[in-house]
N, C-alpha and C positions, 0 to 999 in steps of 0.2 A: 686253637683247635688243632689236636694232634692228628686225629684220623678224620679227614673229610669224608662225608657220606652224601654225595650229591643227590638230589632229588630230581629226577627227570620227568616225574609224574605230575609236577605242579601245573595249573593252568597258566596261560600267558599272563604276564604281568600287564595291569592296565590301571592307570591312575590319572586323575584330573590335574591340569596344569593351567594356571593363569599367566599369560605372557606379560612380563614386567618390562618397564621402560629401560632398565640397564641391559636387557636383552635384545633391543631393538636398534635398529639404524635410523638414518635420517629420513627414511620413508615411513616410519611408524610401523614397520613390520619386523617380524623376528629376523635377525641378521644371520648371515651365513655361519659366521663363527659361533653366533648363539644357538643356531640349529644342532651343530655338532656338540656344543656343550650340554644341551638337553639330551642328546642320544647317550653321551658318556655318563651321565648321571642316572638315566634309565638303565643302562647296562650295569651299573654298579648295584643298584637297588635289586635287581633280578639275580645277578650272581651273589649277592649276599644272602638271599633267602634260600637259594639252592646249595649253600654251602661252599661256593667258590669265590667268596667276596674279598675285599681289599684286606681286611683284619685277618681273616683266616689264612689267606695266602702269605700275608707278611710273616706270619709266624713260622712259615716254612721257607721265608726268604725268596718268595716268589711274587710275580705280579703279572696282570694281564697287559699286554701291548697290542694297540690297533695297528695293523699292518696295511689294509685296504679296505676301502669302502666306496660304494656307488649309490647315489640318492637320486631318486625321480621326484620332481616337485610340481604339484598342480598349482598350489599357491602358498605363499608363505603366510602363517597366522599374524594377526594384527595385535597391537598394543592393546592389553587388557582383555583379548579374547580368550575365552575358556576353550581349551581343547583336551583331548585324551591322548595319552602317550602309551604306546604299546611296545613290548619287545619280548623276544623270545629266543633261546637257543635252537639252532636248527640241525647242525651236525658237528660232531668233534671226531677227527681223524688225525692220527700222527702227532704233528706238532700244531695243527691249526684248528680253530673253532670257528664256525659260522653262526652269525647272530644277526637277526632281522628286526626292523623297527617300522612303526607306522605312527603318524600324526593324524588325529581325526577331529573334525568339528563336531559341534553340539548335534548336527544333524546325521552324523555317522559318516560323512563324506571323508574319504581319504585326501588329506592335504598334502602329505609327504610320506613316502616309503623308501626304505633303503636295506641294503643287506651289506655285512660287514666280515672281514676276516680277521681273527685275533691270534696272538701266539702268548702261551705262558712262558715266562721268562724268568731265568735264574738271575736274581739281582746282584749276586756277587760276581757271577762269571759273565753276566749279561749275554747270556745264550738262551736260545729257545729249549723248551723241555718237551717231552712226549706228554700227551694227555694222561698216560698211565699215572701220573703223579697226583692226580685228583680222582682217580678211578671213575672215569665217566663211562656211561654205557656207550659202547661203539656205534658207529654209524648214525643213521637220521633218527631224529626223535618225534617223528610224526607230528610236526608242525608244519603249517603252510608257508608257501614262498611269498614274502611282501612283494618282491620284484622278480621278474625272470631273468633278467641278466645277471651276470656274476662279475664281482670286482676284478678287472684285469690290470695287467701290468701296463703303465703308461711309458710309451717310447720317449727316450730322452734325446731331443735334437742336437745336433751339432752346431747349429748357427743361433747361439744364445747370446744376449746382451745383459749385462749386469745393471739392475735399476737401483739396487740398494745394498750396502753392507751393513750388517748388524751383528751386535755381539749379545749373546744370550745372558741377560741379567736377571736380577731378582724377580721382577714381575712376570717373566716368561717361564719360570720354573715352576713345576707342579710338584706333588707328593711324592712321586718317584724320582725326583732329582734330575729330571730332564725337561726340555721344553715341552710345554702343554701342547696338545694337538691343536687346539684352536688359534694358537700363535702362528703356526705355520700358515694357516688359512687366512689370517689377518694379513700377514705379510705379502701373500700372493695377491689377495682380493684388492689390496690397495694399488695395484699395478694395472687392474683392468679399468679402462676408460670410464670416468664418472657417468658421462651420458649413457653408456651401455648399461650400468648398473641402475640408473634412474629410470630409464625409457623401455627396456626390454625385460622379459620375463625370463628367470632363470629356470631352465627345464631339467637339467641334470648336472650332478657334480660327481666327478670320480677322483679319488684321492689315494696316493700311495706314500705310506711313511716308511722310508727306506732305511734311515739309520737315525739313532738318537742324537740329539743335540744337547750338550751338557752345559753346566755354567761355565761362562768364560769363553766358550767357543764362539768363533766368529764366522759368520755364514754370509753368502751373497745370494740375493733373491734376483732370479733371471727370467726373461721371457724371450720367446722366439724373435729373430729379427723381422719375420714375416708371419703373421698368424696363418694357420692352415686355410680357414675360411672366416667369413664374418660372424659364424655362429658359435665358434669354439674359440675360447681364450685360455691359454695353457700358461702355467707358472711353475717355476722350479727353485729349489733352494739347495745349495751345494756349500761345502766347507770352503773356506778362503784358502787354507793353506794346501790342502791336498787335491781340492777340486772334486772329491768324491761327492756323489749325491745324497742328500738327506730327504728330500720330499719332492713330489711330482704331482701336479693337478690338472684337471681339464674341467672347464665350467662351460657348459653348453646352453645358449640363450635361444629363444624363439626367433625364427626367421624374420628379417625385416622386410622380406618381399611377399 
C-alpha cells in the first residue's frame, strides 16, 4: 500500500476470544506473557483495518514498536473461558501513539484494562518516525480512557544483582528481527518468587521497552538487592557487554496484610 489512508472513524475493535491452554500458566489462568501476547495481536488487527498494519508499514520499511505499557488487573481469565478483547487508538502526537485495551468477561465485567505507548520505527535506521508518515489525524481521537494512569518511566536502581545471563536465540526472535515483547516478560517473571505468583493476586504491571535486543545479543536479567516493599517486584534486563538498559518492569501484587 503506497499511500496509507488511516480511518479514525471506525468503532472500537471488539472480538471474542477463548483462552487456550498454551496461553495459560500452572494456575490454569492466562499467563502474564500470554496476556501481552493477546494485546499485541489485538493491536495488530486494529492497526490493519485502519491502514496502519504490519504489511502496509512493511512496504514502507516501517513497523510499530511498543515503548511502555501499564495494565490493571481485576482477575486473569481462566483456561477455556470466553472473553471479549477490545482495543482502540487514543492519541497520536509527534513520535508516539497511545493505544488502550480491555478484556471483558461474558457478563461485561472488565477483567483487565491497560494503556500503552507505541512508536513508529524506520526498520533500516532503527529510529523513531514522526506520525506524519502515516498521515494520522492530530491529537485525541474521541475514544475513552481504559485506565486513568499513564505509562511512566520506571527508575533504574543502582543496587541490582544478576539472576540470569541469556543469549537471544531463534525462539525469542519475532517478525521484526528482535526479541519479542513477551520474552522480556518471561525472563523477569521467572525471577519473582513462586509462592508470590501462586498465592497473591497481580494487580498492576508496568513495563518499559527501552532498547531492542537482536539475535545473538547477550543480556542479563537483574533484580534489586532489596525489593522496595512486599507488594512490588521489579525486574530489569541489560546488555552484558555495555551494561545499557533494555527493559524495566514493575509487578504490583495485592497486600499480604
